PASEBA-1860 file (N, C-alpha, C; in nm, 3 decimals):
! residues 290
1> MDTSVTPF> 0.943/1.134/2.138/1.005/1.009/2.183/1.110/0.964/2.083 ~ 1.224/0.924/2.133/1.331/0.878/2.046/1.302/0.735/2.003 ~ 1.273/0.718/1.871/1.237/0.586/1.820/1.355/0.491/1.816 ~ 1.479/0.545/1.832/1.596/0.457/1.827/1.614/0.381/1.958 ~ 1.552/0.427/2.066/1.560/0.361/2.196/1.419/0.321/2.237 ~ 1.393/0.195/2.244/1.261/0.143/2.278/1.274/0.046/2.394 ~ 1.165/0.018/2.465/1.171/-0.084/2.571/1.221/-0.218/2.521 ~ 1.185/-0.253/2.397/1.230/-0.380/2.341/1.382/-0.383/2.326
9> SNTFRQHR> 1.439/-0.274/2.271/1.585/-0.270/2.253/1.656/-0.262/2.387 ~ 1.601/-0.188/2.484/1.665/-0.180/2.616/1.668/-0.315/2.685 ~ 1.562/-0.394/2.670/1.558/-0.526/2.732/1.669/-0.615/2.678 ~ 1.691/-0.610/2.548/1.795/-0.694/2.489/1.935/-0.643/2.521 ~ 1.949/-0.515/2.550/2.081/-0.462/2.581/2.124/-0.490/2.725 ~ 2.033/-0.538/2.807/2.068/-0.565/2.945/2.159/-0.687/2.959 ~ 2.155/-0.780/2.864/2.234/-0.902/2.871/2.315/-0.916/2.743 ~ 2.442/-0.950/2.759/2.530/-0.961/2.643/2.493/-1.081/2.558
17> WTVGVVHV> 2.443/-1.189/2.620/2.413/-1.309/2.543/2.293/-1.291/2.450 ~ 2.211/-1.187/2.475/2.094/-1.168/2.390/2.133/-1.128/2.249 ~ 2.250/-1.065/2.234/2.296/-1.028/2.099/2.317/-1.153/2.015 ~ 2.378/-1.255/2.074/2.397/-1.381/2.002/2.266/-1.448/1.968 ~ 2.169/-1.440/2.060/2.038/-1.500/2.033/1.970/-1.431/1.914 ~ 1.979/-1.300/1.911/1.918/-1.225/1.801/1.983/-1.264/1.669 ~ 2.116/-1.275/1.667/2.185/-1.312/1.544/2.147/-1.453/1.500 ~ 2.136/-1.545/1.594/2.096/-1.682/1.559/1.955/-1.683/1.499
25> LLVTGSLV> 1.864/-1.608/1.559/1.727/-1.602/1.506/1.724/-1.540/1.366 ~ 1.804/-1.435/1.346/1.806/-1.371/1.214/1.865/-1.464/1.109 ~ 1.973/-1.534/1.143/2.035/-1.627/1.047/1.940/-1.741/1.017 ~ 1.871/-1.793/1.119/1.776/-1.901/1.097/1.662/-1.857/1.006 ~ 1.609/-1.739/1.033/1.504/-1.687/0.947/1.551/-1.665/0.805 ~ 1.674/-1.619/0.789/1.729/-1.598/0.654/1.741/-1.730/0.579 ~ 1.784/-1.835/0.650/1.797/-1.966/0.586/1.661/-2.020/0.543 ~ 1.560/-1.994/0.623/1.425/-2.040/0.585/1.380/-1.975/0.455
33> FLFPLMWM> 1.407/-1.845/0.442/1.367/-1.774/0.321/1.458/-1.807/0.202 ~ 1.583/-1.840/0.230/1.678/-1.870/0.123/1.663/-2.013/0.071 ~ 1.603/-2.101/0.148/1.595/-2.242/0.108/1.530/-2.261/-0.029 ~ 1.411/-2.203/-0.056/1.354/-2.222/-0.191/1.443/-2.165/-0.301 ~ 1.508/-2.052/-0.276/1.595/-1.993/-0.378/1.717/-2.081/-0.406 ~ 1.776/-2.135/-0.300/1.892/-2.220/-0.318/1.855/-2.349/-0.389 ~ 1.738/-2.405/-0.358/1.693/-2.525/-0.427/1.665/-2.496/-0.575 ~ 1.607/-2.383/-0.603/1.582/-2.344/-0.742/1.713/-2.329/-0.818
41> LSTSLKPL> 1.812/-2.264/-0.756/1.941/-2.247/-0.821/2.011/-2.381/-0.841 ~ 2.003/-2.469/-0.740/2.066/-2.600/-0.752/2.002/-2.682/-0.863 ~ 1.870/-2.682/-0.871/1.800/-2.760/-0.973/1.829/-2.706/-1.113 ~ 1.847/-2.576/-1.124/1.874/-2.519/-1.256/2.008/-2.560/-1.313 ~ 2.097/-2.612/-1.229/2.231/-2.652/-1.273/2.248/-2.804/-1.278 ~ 2.140/-2.878/-1.263/2.147/-3.023/-1.262/2.118/-3.081/-1.400 ~ 2.166/-3.202/-1.426/2.114/-3.277/-1.541/1.969/-3.316/-1.515 ~ 1.896/-3.343/-1.621/1.754/-3.372/-1.607/1.729/-3.491/-1.515
49> EETMTLPP> 1.812/-3.595/-1.523/1.787/-3.717/-1.446/1.804/-3.696/-1.296 ~ 1.871/-3.589/-1.254/1.891/-3.564/-1.111/1.786/-3.472/-1.051 ~ 1.696/-3.419/-1.133/1.598/-3.323/-1.081/1.487/-3.389/-1.001 ~ 1.459/-3.518/-1.026/1.348/-3.586/-0.960/1.394/-3.706/-0.878 ~ 1.521/-3.714/-0.843/1.572/-3.828/-0.769/1.534/-3.819/-0.621 ~ 1.519/-3.936/-0.559/1.494/-3.947/-0.417/1.600/-4.037/-0.355 ~ 1.667/-3.993/-0.249/1.654/-3.862/-0.184/1.707/-3.751/-0.273 ~ 1.663/-3.629/-0.250/1.706/-3.519/-0.336/1.856/-3.497/-0.332
57> VWVPSTWQ> 1.909/-3.454/-0.444/2.051/-3.425/-0.457/2.069/-3.274/-0.456 ~ 2.143/-3.223/-0.358/2.164/-3.081/-0.349/2.271/-3.033/-0.445 ~ 2.382/-3.103/-0.449/2.495/-3.062/-0.532/2.495/-3.146/-0.659 ~ 2.483/-3.085/-0.775/2.482/-3.163/-0.901/2.613/-3.239/-0.920 ~ 2.602/-3.357/-0.982/2.723/-3.433/-1.013/2.807/-3.360/-1.117 ~ 2.742/-3.296/-1.210/2.810/-3.210/-1.308/2.730/-3.080/-1.320 ~ 2.803/-2.971/-1.318/2.739/-2.840/-1.322/2.699/-2.809/-1.466 ~ 2.569/-2.806/-1.491/2.517/-2.785/-1.627/2.488/-2.636/-1.650
65> WQNYADTV> 2.594/-2.558/-1.671/2.575/-2.415/-1.695/2.506/-2.389/-1.828 ~ 2.515/-2.484/-1.919/2.451/-2.464/-2.049/2.299/-2.470/-2.039 ~ 2.246/-2.510/-1.922/2.101/-2.513/-1.905/2.039/-2.376/-1.931 ~ 2.112/-2.271/-1.894/2.057/-2.136/-1.911/2.051/-2.098/-2.059 ~ 2.154/-2.131/-2.132/2.150/-2.103/-2.276/2.045/-2.190/-2.344 ~ 2.034/-2.317/-2.301/1.933/-2.405/-2.361/1.792/-2.359/-2.329 ~ 1.774/-2.300/-2.210/1.641/-2.251/-2.172/1.593/-2.142/-2.265 ~ 1.683/-2.052/-2.302/1.647/-1.943/-2.392/1.604/-1.997/-2.529
73> RYLPFLRY> 1.666/-2.108/-2.570/1.628/-2.169/-2.698/1.506/-2.260/-2.683 ~ 1.491/-2.322/-2.567/1.382/-2.418/-2.545/1.248/-2.347/-2.525 ~ 1.251/-2.233/-2.459/1.131/-2.154/-2.434/1.143/-2.020/-2.506 ~ 1.029/-1.957/-2.540/1.035/-1.820/-2.594/1.064/-1.720/-2.483 ~ 1.176/-1.741/-2.413/1.206/-1.665/-2.292/1.229/-1.518/-2.322 ~ 1.300/-1.489/-2.430/1.327/-1.350/-2.463/1.199/-1.272/-2.494 ~ 1.104/-1.337/-2.561/0.977/-1.272/-2.589/0.900/-1.246/-2.459 ~ 0.898/-1.346/-2.369/0.832/-1.326/-2.240/0.898/-1.211/-2.162
81> TLNTVTIA> 1.030/-1.206/-2.167/1.103/-1.102/-2.093/1.072/-0.964/-2.150 ~ 1.072/-0.952/-2.282/1.042/-0.822/-2.344/0.902/-0.775/-2.308 ~ 0.805/-0.865/-2.312/0.669/-0.828/-2.274/0.662/-0.783/-2.128 ~ 0.729/-0.857/-2.041/0.725/-0.823/-1.898/0.793/-0.691/-1.870 ~ 0.909/-0.667/-1.932/0.980/-0.540/-1.911/0.896/-0.424/-1.964 ~ 0.833/-0.442/-2.078/0.749/-0.335/-2.134/0.636/-0.299/-2.039 ~ 0.568/-0.400/-1.988/0.456/-0.375/-1.897/0.504/-0.311/-1.768 ~ 0.611/-0.365/-1.710/0.658/-0.318/-1.580/0.708/-0.174/-1.588
89> VLAALGTV> 0.783/-0.140/-1.692/0.837/-0.005/-1.705/0.726/0.095/-1.730 ~ 0.636/0.065/-1.822/0.527/0.158/-1.851/0.435/0.174/-1.730 ~ 0.407/0.064/-1.660/0.321/0.073/-1.542/0.386/0.155/-1.432 ~ 0.517/0.139/-1.413/0.586/0.217/-1.310/0.586/0.366/-1.345 ~ 0.615/0.398/-1.471/0.613/0.538/-1.513/0.474/0.598/-1.500 ~ 0.374/0.523/-1.545/0.238/0.574/-1.538/0.190/0.594/-1.395 ~ 0.223/0.500/-1.307/0.181/0.511/-1.168/0.245/0.630/-1.099 ~ 0.374/0.649/-1.121/0.444/0.761/-1.058/0.389/0.894/-1.108
97> ASSALVAF> 0.375/0.907/-1.239/0.329/1.035/-1.295/0.187/1.068/-1.252 ~ 0.096/0.974/-1.268/-0.046/1.001/-1.239/-0.070/1.016/-1.089 ~ -0.013/0.927/-1.009/-0.036/0.934/-0.864/0.024/1.061/-0.805 ~ 0.139/1.103/-0.855/0.200/1.226/-0.804/0.115/1.348/-0.838 ~ 0.063/1.353/-0.960/-0.021/1.467/-0.997/-0.150/1.472/-0.915 ~ -0.213/1.357/-0.896/-0.337/1.354/-0.818/-0.309/1.389/-0.673 ~ -0.200/1.335/-0.618/-0.164/1.367/-0.480/-0.134/1.515/-0.464 ~ -0.067/1.574/-0.563/-0.040/1.718/-0.560/-0.170/1.797/-0.561
105> SFTRLEWP> -0.266/1.752/-0.640/-0.395/1.821/-0.646/-0.466/1.815/-0.511 ~ -0.463/1.699/-0.447/-0.527/1.686/-0.316/-0.454/1.765/-0.208 ~ -0.326/1.791/-0.227/-0.247/1.858/-0.125/-0.243/2.009/-0.145 ~ -0.219/2.052/-0.266/-0.187/2.192/-0.293/-0.307/2.274/-0.337 ~ -0.391/2.217/-0.420/-0.500/2.294/-0.480/-0.624/2.292/-0.392 ~ -0.697/2.401/-0.397/-0.823/2.414/-0.323/-0.937/2.409/-0.423 ~ -1.022/2.310/-0.413/-1.136/2.299/-0.503/-1.250/2.227/-0.430 ~ -1.374/2.257/-0.469/-1.490/2.202/-0.396/-1.494/2.049/-0.404
113> GRRILFAL> -1.525/1.987/-0.291/-1.538/1.842/-0.286/-1.408/1.767/-0.280 ~ -1.299/1.837/-0.249/-1.168/1.772/-0.248/-1.161/1.662/-0.143 ~ -1.208/1.691/-0.023/-1.200/1.593/0.085/-1.291/1.473/0.059 ~ -1.408/1.499/0.003/-1.500/1.389/-0.025/-1.442/1.297/-0.132 ~ -1.385/1.357/-0.236/-1.328/1.275/-0.342/-1.206/1.198/-0.293 ~ -1.128/1.258/-0.204/-1.014/1.187/-0.148/-1.061/1.067/-0.064 ~ -1.168/1.087/0.011/-1.223/0.975/0.089/-1.274/0.863/-0.003 ~ -1.339/0.902/-0.113/-1.385/0.801/-0.208/-1.268/0.728/-0.273
121> TLATMMVP> -1.159/0.802/-0.298/-1.040/0.739/-0.355/-0.984/0.635/-0.259 ~ -0.977/0.668/-0.132/-0.930/0.571/-0.033/-1.025/0.452/-0.021 ~ -1.154/0.478/-0.038/-1.251/0.370/-0.026/-1.233/0.265/-0.135 ~ -1.179/0.305/-0.250/-1.158/0.207/-0.357/-1.056/0.101/-0.320 ~ -0.972/0.128/-0.219/-0.875/0.027/-0.176/-0.943/-0.093/-0.112 ~ -1.066/-0.076/-0.067/-1.137/-0.186/-0.004/-1.203/-0.278/-0.106 ~ -1.200/-0.241/-0.233/-1.261/-0.323/-0.338/-1.153/-0.414/-0.396 ~ -1.162/-0.545/-0.377/-1.057/-0.635/-0.430/-1.066/-0.647/-0.581
129> FPVLMVPL> -0.953/-0.680/-0.642/-0.948/-0.690/-0.788/-1.043/-0.794/-0.844 ~ -1.061/-0.912/-0.781/-1.156/-1.009/-0.838/-1.297/-0.955/-0.856 ~ -1.337/-0.857/-0.772/-1.470/-0.798/-0.788/-1.477/-0.716/-0.916 ~ -1.365/-0.659/-0.958/-1.362/-0.571/-1.075/-1.328/-0.644/-1.203 ~ -1.295/-0.772/-1.195/-1.248/-0.842/-1.314/-1.350/-0.842/-1.427 ~ -1.475/-0.873/-1.394/-1.577/-0.884/-1.499/-1.605/-0.748/-1.564 ~ -1.633/-0.641/-1.488/-1.657/-0.512/-1.556/-1.534/-0.462/-1.631 ~ -1.414/-0.481/-1.576/-1.294/-0.437/-1.647/-1.275/-0.516/-1.775
137> YGVFRNLG> -1.301/-0.644/-1.769/-1.288/-0.725/-1.890/-1.385/-0.678/-1.997 ~ -1.507/-0.641/-1.955/-1.604/-0.590/-2.051/-1.560/-0.458/-2.113 ~ -1.501/-0.371/-2.032/-1.452/-0.243/-2.084/-1.342/-0.265/-2.185 ~ -1.244/-0.347/-2.150/-1.131/-0.370/-2.240/-1.172/-0.448/-2.365 ~ -1.272/-0.533/-2.352/-1.321/-0.605/-2.470/-1.388/-0.509/-2.567 ~ -1.466/-0.414/-2.516/-1.529/-0.316/-2.603/-1.426/-0.223/-2.668 ~ -1.315/-0.202/-2.602/-1.208/-0.121/-2.660/-1.122/-0.199/-2.758 ~ -1.141/-0.330/-2.762/-1.060/-0.413/-2.850/-0.921/-0.440/-2.799
145> WIGTLRPL> -0.903/-0.434/-2.667/-0.771/-0.450/-2.609/-0.742/-0.591/-2.560 ~ -0.840/-0.679/-2.559/-0.816/-0.815/-2.512/-0.717/-0.884/-2.607 ~ -0.616/-0.946/-2.550/-0.512/-1.009/-2.629/-0.393/-0.919/-2.653 ~ -0.397/-0.796/-2.598/-0.284/-0.703/-2.611/-0.231/-0.672/-2.471 ~ -0.119/-0.601/-2.466/-0.058/-0.565/-2.339/-0.120/-0.441/-2.276 ~ -0.203/-0.370/-2.348/-0.253/-0.242/-2.299/-0.336/-0.251/-2.170 ~ -0.420/-0.352/-2.150/-0.492/-0.357/-2.021/-0.403/-0.370/-1.899 ~ -0.276/-0.406/-1.919/-0.186/-0.429/-1.807/-0.105/-0.306/-1.769
153> WVPSFFGG> -0.102/-0.204/-1.857/-0.025/-0.085/-1.821/-0.101/0.046/-1.838 ~ -0.199/0.052/-1.925/-0.274/0.176/-1.944/-0.346/0.220/-1.816 ~ -0.412/0.130/-1.739/-0.479/0.177/-1.616/-0.386/0.242/-1.516 ~ -0.256/0.213/-1.520/-0.165/0.276/-1.425/-0.153/0.426/-1.447 ~ -0.187/0.475/-1.567/-0.181/0.618/-1.594/-0.301/0.692/-1.536 ~ -0.388/0.622/-1.466/-0.501/0.685/-1.398/-0.484/0.682/-1.247 ~ -0.365/0.651/-1.200/-0.335/0.657/-1.058/-0.378/0.534/-0.982 ~ -0.325/0.523/-0.861/-0.361/0.415/-0.770/-0.388/0.472/-0.633
161> AFNIFLLR> -0.495/0.427/-0.569/-0.539/0.488/-0.443/-0.431/0.481/-0.336 ~ -0.366/0.367/-0.320/-0.264/0.355/-0.217/-0.145/0.447/-0.243 ~ -0.101/0.452/-0.368/0.011/0.540/-0.402/-0.026/0.687/-0.388 ~ -0.148/0.721/-0.424/-0.194/0.859/-0.407/-0.193/0.897/-0.260 ~ -0.237/0.806/-0.175/-0.239/0.834/-0.031/-0.097/0.855/0.022 ~ -0.005/0.767/-0.015/0.132/0.781/0.033/0.195/0.912/-0.011 ~ 0.179/0.946/-0.138/0.241/1.068/-0.189/0.173/1.193/-0.132 ~ 0.043/1.186/-0.114/-0.026/1.302/-0.053/0.026/1.326/0.089
169> QFFMRIPR> 0.040/1.221/0.167/0.090/1.238/0.302/0.233/1.293/0.301 ~ 0.311/1.252/0.204/0.448/1.306/0.194/0.446/1.452/0.151 ~ 0.363/1.484/0.051/0.356/1.622/0.004/0.311/1.717/0.114 ~ 0.228/1.669/0.206/0.179/1.754/0.313/0.289/1.796/0.408 ~ 0.401/1.722/0.409/0.513/1.756/0.496/0.607/1.859/0.433 ~ 0.588/1.889/0.306/0.673/1.988/0.239/0.626/2.127/0.280 ~ 0.715/2.212/0.327/0.673/2.347/0.372/0.602/2.423/0.260 ~ 0.488/2.480/0.294/0.409/2.551/0.194/0.474/2.682/0.152
177> HLAEAMTL> 0.562/2.738/0.235/0.620/2.867/0.199/0.712/2.856/0.077 ~ 0.761/2.736/0.048/0.842/2.719/-0.073/0.757/2.742/-0.198 ~ 0.637/2.683/-0.198/0.549/2.702/-0.312/0.495/2.845/-0.317 ~ 0.468/2.902/-0.200/0.415/3.038/-0.198/0.518/3.137/-0.251 ~ 0.645/3.114/-0.224/0.749/3.203/-0.276/0.754/3.198/-0.428 ~ 0.739/3.079/-0.485/0.737/3.067/-0.630/0.611/3.126/-0.689 ~ 0.499/3.118/-0.615/0.375/3.178/-0.663/0.390/3.329/-0.676 ~ 0.457/3.390/-0.580/0.479/3.535/-0.586/0.566/3.572/-0.705
185> DGASELVI> 0.651/3.477/-0.749/0.735/3.503/-0.866/0.663/3.475/-0.997 ~ 0.535/3.436/-0.988/0.455/3.413/-1.108/0.459/3.271/-1.162 ~ 0.508/3.177/-1.082/0.514/3.038/-1.129/0.376/2.975/-1.126 ~ 0.349/2.892/-1.227/0.223/2.820/-1.231/0.229/2.698/-1.138 ~ 0.113/2.635/-1.118/0.109/2.518/-1.031/0.191/2.402/-1.088 ~ 0.191/2.387/-1.219/0.271/2.279/-1.278/0.419/2.304/-1.259 ~ 0.461/2.430/-1.268/0.602/2.463/-1.244/0.638/2.436/-1.100 ~ 0.549/2.471/-1.007/0.573/2.445/-0.865/0.583/2.295/-0.840
193> FWKVYVPL> 0.494/2.220/-0.903/0.496/2.075/-0.888/0.628/2.016/-0.937 ~ 0.674/2.064/-1.053/0.794/2.005/-1.115/0.923/2.049/-1.046 ~ 0.928/2.174/-1.000/1.053/2.227/-0.947/1.063/2.221/-0.795 ~ 0.952/2.201/-0.726/0.955/2.196/-0.580/0.919/2.057/-0.528 ~ 0.801/2.011/-0.565/0.749/1.887/-0.506/0.821/1.763/-0.560 ~ 0.844/1.759/-0.689/0.909/1.639/-0.745/1.050/1.620/-0.694 ~ 1.137/1.722/-0.693/1.273/1.700/-0.639/1.274/1.659/-0.492 ~ 1.187/1.720/-0.411/1.186/1.687/-0.269/1.125/1.550/-0.242
201> ARPALAVV> 1.044/1.501/-0.334/0.974/1.374/-0.313/1.039/1.258/-0.388 ~ 1.161/1.275/-0.434/1.225/1.167/-0.510/1.235/1.035/-0.434 ~ 1.269/1.034/-0.305/1.270/0.905/-0.234/1.134/0.837/-0.232 ~ 1.028/0.915/-0.206/0.894/0.858/-0.205/0.852/0.810/-0.344 ~ 0.885/0.887/-0.445/0.853/0.846/-0.582/0.929/0.719/-0.621 ~ 1.053/0.706/-0.572/1.130/0.585/-0.601/1.066/0.462/-0.538 ~ 1.013/0.477/-0.418/0.945/0.365/-0.352/0.821/0.325/-0.430 ~ 0.742/0.423/-0.472/0.621/0.394/-0.549/0.656/0.324/-0.681
209> AFFQFIYS> 0.758/0.374/-0.750/0.798/0.314/-0.877/0.849/0.171/-0.856 ~ 0.926/0.150/-0.751/0.982/0.017/-0.725/0.871/-0.083/-0.693 ~ 0.779/-0.045/-0.607/0.669/-0.134/-0.571/0.583/-0.168/-0.693 ~ 0.555/-0.069/-0.777/0.473/-0.094/-0.896/0.548/-0.183/-0.994 ~ 0.677/-0.161/-1.010/0.757/-0.244/-1.099/0.756/-0.389/-1.053 ~ 0.774/-0.410/-0.923/0.772/-0.546/-0.869/0.636/-0.610/-0.890 ~ 0.530/-0.535/-0.863/0.395/-0.589/-0.880/0.369/-0.629/-1.024 ~ 0.402/-0.542/-1.117/0.379/-0.573/-1.258/0.467/-0.687/-1.306
217> WNDFLGPL> 0.589/-0.694/-1.256/0.680/-0.802/-1.297/0.629/-0.937/-1.251 ~ 0.571/-0.944/-1.132/0.525/-1.071/-1.075/0.377/-1.098/-1.100 ~ 0.307/-1.005/-1.161/0.163/-1.021/-1.179/0.131/-1.143/-1.265 ~ 0.040/-1.224/-1.216/-0.003/-1.344/-1.290/-0.150/-1.337/-1.328 ~ -0.234/-1.286/-1.238/-0.378/-1.287/-1.263/-0.416/-1.196/-1.380 ~ -0.356/-1.077/-1.387/-0.388/-0.985/-1.496/-0.354/-1.043/-1.632 ~ -0.229/-1.087/-1.655/-0.198/-1.151/-1.784/-0.283/-1.273/-1.814 ~ -0.314/-1.352/-1.712/-0.398/-1.470/-1.733/-0.536/-1.430/-1.783
225> LYLLAQDT> -0.585/-1.315/-1.739/-0.720/-1.272/-1.775/-0.725/-1.207/-1.913 ~ -0.622/-1.130/-1.949/-0.631/-1.047/-2.069/-0.552/-1.099/-2.188 ~ -0.450/-1.181/-2.166/-0.363/-1.224/-2.276/-0.409/-1.358/-2.331 ~ -0.401/-1.371/-2.464/-0.450/-1.491/-2.531/-0.339/-1.565/-2.604 ~ -0.262/-1.495/-2.684/-0.158/-1.558/-2.766/-0.029/-1.571/-2.687 ~ 0.046/-1.676/-2.718/0.169/-1.702/-2.645/0.274/-1.594/-2.666 ~ 0.273/-1.529/-2.781/0.374/-1.426/-2.806/0.349/-1.298/-2.727 ~ 0.236/-1.291/-2.656/0.209/-1.177/-2.568/0.224/-1.213/-2.421
233> FTLPLGLQ> 0.256/-1.339/-2.390/0.266/-1.382/-2.251/0.379/-1.310/-2.179 ~ 0.359/-1.289/-2.048/0.464/-1.240/-1.961/0.538/-1.359/-1.900 ~ 0.644/-1.330/-1.825/0.724/-1.438/-1.766/0.644/-1.527/-1.671 ~ 0.569/-1.475/-1.574/0.492/-1.564/-1.486/0.392/-1.649/-1.562 ~ 0.320/-1.588/-1.656/0.220/-1.663/-1.731/0.285/-1.763/-1.825 ~ 0.394/-1.724/-1.889/0.461/-1.814/-1.981/0.519/-1.936/-1.912 ~ 0.581/-1.917/-1.796/0.636/-2.030/-1.722/0.526/-2.121/-1.670 ~ 0.415/-2.063/-1.626/0.303/-2.144/-1.580/0.242/-2.223/-1.695
241> AYQGQMAG> 0.232/-2.161/-1.812/0.178/-2.232/-1.928/0.268/-2.348/-1.967 ~ 0.398/-2.326/-1.962/0.491/-2.434/-1.993/0.478/-2.547/-1.892 ~ 0.469/-2.512/-1.764/0.458/-2.615/-1.662/0.329/-2.694/-1.677 ~ 0.220/-2.626/-1.713/0.094/-2.697/-1.733/0.096/-2.790/-1.853 ~ 0.161/-2.749/-1.960/0.167/-2.833/-2.080/0.260/-2.953/-2.061 ~ 0.365/-2.937/-1.982/0.465/-3.042/-1.967/0.464/-3.099/-1.825 ~ 0.347/-3.103/-1.761/0.338/-3.150/-1.624/0.377/-3.297/-1.615 ~ 0.433/-3.332/-1.498/0.471/-3.471/-1.476/0.620/-3.489/-1.471
249> AGAAWHFL> 0.660/-3.615/-1.457/0.802/-3.644/-1.444/0.880/-3.615/-1.572 ~ 0.811/-3.607/-1.686/0.881/-3.585/-1.811/0.911/-3.441/-1.841 ~ 0.868/-3.349/-1.755/0.892/-3.208/-1.779/1.040/-3.176/-1.762 ~ 1.086/-3.080/-1.838/1.226/-3.038/-1.829/1.239/-2.941/-1.712 ~ 1.245/-2.999/-1.592/1.245/-2.916/-1.472/1.371/-2.832/-1.460 ~ 1.482/-2.881/-1.512/1.605/-2.801/-1.504/1.592/-2.674/-1.589 ~ 1.522/-2.682/-1.702/1.498/-2.562/-1.781/1.400/-2.468/-1.711 ~ 1.298/-2.526/-1.649/1.200/-2.444/-1.578/1.264/-2.370/-1.461
257> MAASVMTT> 1.351/-2.438/-1.388/1.420/-2.372/-1.277/1.519/-2.268/-1.326 ~ 1.586/-2.295/-1.437/1.677/-2.196/-1.494/1.599/-2.071/-1.537 ~ 1.483/-2.090/-1.596/1.400/-1.976/-1.634/1.352/-1.901/-1.510 ~ 1.321/-1.973/-1.403/1.278/-1.907/-1.279/1.390/-1.825/-1.219 ~ 1.513/-1.878/-1.224/1.628/-1.801/-1.174/1.646/-1.673/-1.255 ~ 1.638/-1.684/-1.386/1.656/-1.566/-1.470/1.540/-1.468/-1.454 ~ 1.423/-1.517/-1.414/1.310/-1.429/-1.388/1.328/-1.353/-1.257 ~ 1.385/-1.420/-1.157/1.405/-1.358/-1.026/1.526/-1.267/-1.022
265> LPIVVLFF> 1.628/-1.300/-1.098/1.755/-1.228/-1.092/1.743/-1.078/-1.119 ~ 1.668/-1.033/-1.220/1.660/-0.887/-1.243/1.606/-0.810/-1.124 ~ 1.510/-0.867/-1.050/1.456/-0.798/-0.933/1.562/-0.786/-0.825 ~ 1.639/-0.894/-0.804/1.744/-0.891/-0.703/1.851/-0.789/-0.740 ~ 1.892/-0.789/-0.867/1.994/-0.695/-0.913/1.942/-0.551/-0.901 ~ 1.817/-0.530/-0.940/1.759/-0.395/-0.931/1.755/-0.348/-0.787 ~ 1.722/-0.436/-0.695/1.718/-0.396/-0.554/1.856/-0.357/-0.504 ~ 1.960/-0.434/-0.540/2.094/-0.403/-0.492/2.145/-0.271/-0.550
273> FLQRSFLQ> 2.111/-0.243/-0.674/2.155/-0.117/-0.734/2.080/0.003/-0.675 ~ 1.954/-0.018/-0.641/1.872/0.091/-0.588/1.852/0.081/-0.438 ~ 1.935/0.001/-0.373/1.914/-0.027/-0.231/1.917/0.099/-0.146 ~ 2.016/0.185/-0.170/2.027/0.305/-0.088/1.906/0.396/-0.107 ~ 1.868/0.420/-0.233/1.751/0.506/-0.258/1.625/0.442/-0.205 ~ 1.614/0.311/-0.221/1.493/0.241/-0.175/1.480/0.249/-0.024 ~ 1.588/0.218/0.049/1.584/0.222/0.195/1.563/0.365/0.245 ~ 1.622/0.461/0.175/1.598/0.601/0.211/1.451/0.637/0.194
281> GITVMQSV> 1.392/0.590/0.084/1.251/0.616/0.062/1.163/0.548/0.165 ~ 1.198/0.425/0.203/1.121/0.355/0.305/1.129/0.430/0.437 ~ 1.247/0.479/0.472/1.264/0.555/0.597/1.181/0.682/0.594 ~ 1.181/0.749/0.479/1.103/0.871/0.465/0.954/0.841/0.479 ~ 0.910/0.733/0.414/0.768/0.700/0.417/0.724/0.659/0.558 ~ 0.814/0.595/0.635/0.779/0.557/0.772/0.763/0.680/0.861 ~ 0.829/0.788/0.827/0.823/0.909/0.908/0.709/1.002/0.866 ~ 0.631/0.959/0.766/0.520/1.042/0.719/0.415/1.053/0.828
289> ES> 0.369/1.172/0.849/0.265/1.194/0.948/0.131/1.200/0.879 ~ 0.036/1.131/0.936/-0.099/1.131/0.880/-0.163/1.268/0.898
END
């Protein structure tokens, strides 16, 4: 069946006015999602006295661009950013490397109990993180890792069930005769993995890395559980700590919004730079056959 032509699309193509309706709905939905971002950007450029006025002021009387420079001095923003980048990059690298290797093992190698272990791996997705918080905290406390960044990125080097499943399904679509030809030439399984599976799976690996990077960048519960000192805080935890300490009308909301803009901006920029690879990977993953 041609997925580009569906009953839904045919219905809308029967009338010319439906194209305008679709565009209106899409623009309206975009405005709904853009409203919080636009308000955050507007507040970040306001003087402090205009941040809590009623009725709200959308356009600042004077554009306070220095709010961003003042935010970096007012908050330990650079330290929060360095911690967040460290965690997100290491977690993305660890997830891609470990999940790809495990998925390759489930796809390519024949060993006893492979299907049972794969089923158990998928079953772990049904266990929510709050259920694991107490035992994980006990493990990391015995290792002496509480108060450090290691609990937030080291577990990613042991794979993730969802990522393993996605990559395994993708690897299963790679023709086996490519690997068999290299086997006849004396290549080891690691060589086959590196020279055949990794190059062909780059779009899928990019999707996994991007999703893990976003998750680690926005993660709040993990840092809240494991980090103690302010110099180890990530951006979400640091901004929340600042908001809690300075709650009320006296808080420097223009600085908080400026920090929120700078926290969101790297993700937006990363998406635009990787948009083609990301959308290609999403398309590939949608075509994966179970």
